[in-house]
C-alpha positions as CSV (number, residue, x, y, z in Angstrom):
1,M,0.2,-0.1,-0.2
2,E,1.3,3.1,-0.4
3,K,1.5,5.9,1.9
4,T,-0.3,9.4,1.9
5,Y,1.8,12.5,4.4
6,V,-0.7,15.0,5.8
7,D,0.5,17.6,7.5
8,N,0.8,17.0,11.1
9,S,-1.8,19.7,12.2
10,D,-4.7,18.1,10.1
11,Y,-3.8,14.0,10.9
12,I,-4.1,15.4,14.9
13,E,-6.9,17.3,13.9
14,F,-8.9,14.5,12.3
15,I,-7.5,12.0,15.3
16,D,-8.9,14.5,17.4
17,E,-12.4,14.7,16.3
18,V,-13.1,10.9,15.7
19,T,-11.7,10.3,18.9
20,T,-14.4,12.9,20.8
21,Q,-17.5,12.1,19.4
22,I,-16.3,8.2,19.8
23,T,-15.9,9.0,23.5
24,I,-19.2,11.1,23.8
25,Q,-20.7,8.3,22.1
26,R,-19.4,6.0,24.9
27,F,-19.9,8.3,28.1
28,G,-23.0,10.8,27.4
29,E,-23.7,13.7,29.5
30,D,-20.7,11.9,32.3
31,T,-18.0,13.1,29.4
32,Y,-16.8,16.3,30.6
33,A,-16.3,17.6,34.5
34,P,-14.5,20.4,36.0
35,S,-11.2,20.5,36.6
36,S,-10.3,19.8,40.2
37,E,-7.6,21.9,40.3
38,V,-7.4,25.0,42.3
39,G,-7.9,27.8,40.4
40,Q,-8.6,25.7,37.4
41,E,-12.2,25.1,38.1
42,D,-14.2,26.7,35.6
43,V,-12.2,24.5,32.9
44,I,-14.2,21.8,31.3
45,M,-12.2,18.7,30.7
46,F,-12.6,15.3,30.3
47,Q,-13.4,13.5,33.5
48,E,-11.1,10.9,34.5
49,D,-12.6,7.4,33.0
50,A,-13.7,9.4,29.9
51,Q,-9.7,10.4,29.2
52,D,-8.4,7.1,29.9
53,F,-11.2,5.5,27.2
54,Y,-10.2,8.2,24.8
55,N,-6.4,7.9,25.1
56,E,-7.0,4.6,24.4
57,Q,-9.1,5.3,21.6
58,Y,-6.5,7.9,19.8
59,D,-4.5,5.2,19.4
60,W,-6.7,2.7,17.8
61,V,-8.2,5.6,15.4
62,E,-4.5,6.8,14.7
63,D,-3.7,2.4,13.5
64,L,-6.5,2.4,11.6
65,L,-5.4,5.3,9.1
66,I,-2.3,4.0,9.1
67,K,-2.8,0.1,8.6
68,T,-6.2,0.8,6.8
69,L,-5.7,3.5,4.1
70,G,-1.9,4.2,4.5
71,I,-2.5,8.0,5.9
72,Y,0.8,9.3,8.2
73,S,1.4,12.4,9.8
74,N,4.0,14.1,8.3
75,N,6.2,14.0,10.8
76,Y,7.3,10.5,9.9
77,L,9.4,12.0,7.3
78,P,12.6,13.7,7.3
79,T,12.4,17.6,8.3
80,E,13.6,18.4,4.9
81,N,10.6,16.5,2.7
82,R,7.8,17.7,5.3
83,I,5.1,19.0,3.4
84,K,4.4,22.4,4.0
85,K,0.8,24.2,4.3
């Protein structure tokens, strides 16, 4: 299979969007919670179980892109060969 390299920011954005949607479907309204850090209470983030699930799914989605479609981040290329936006 031919390898296709895409800009790293687009690559990460795609994986994050798909993974976030999978996580929200799994956890529903229990996906997010306010931060427990002092001074950061107004920051909304994944609750702990959702974050663990997201991390696992992120790796799965990235593997799927690579193994099924042959799509890679341009970070896998030597610097001089990276695709510029």
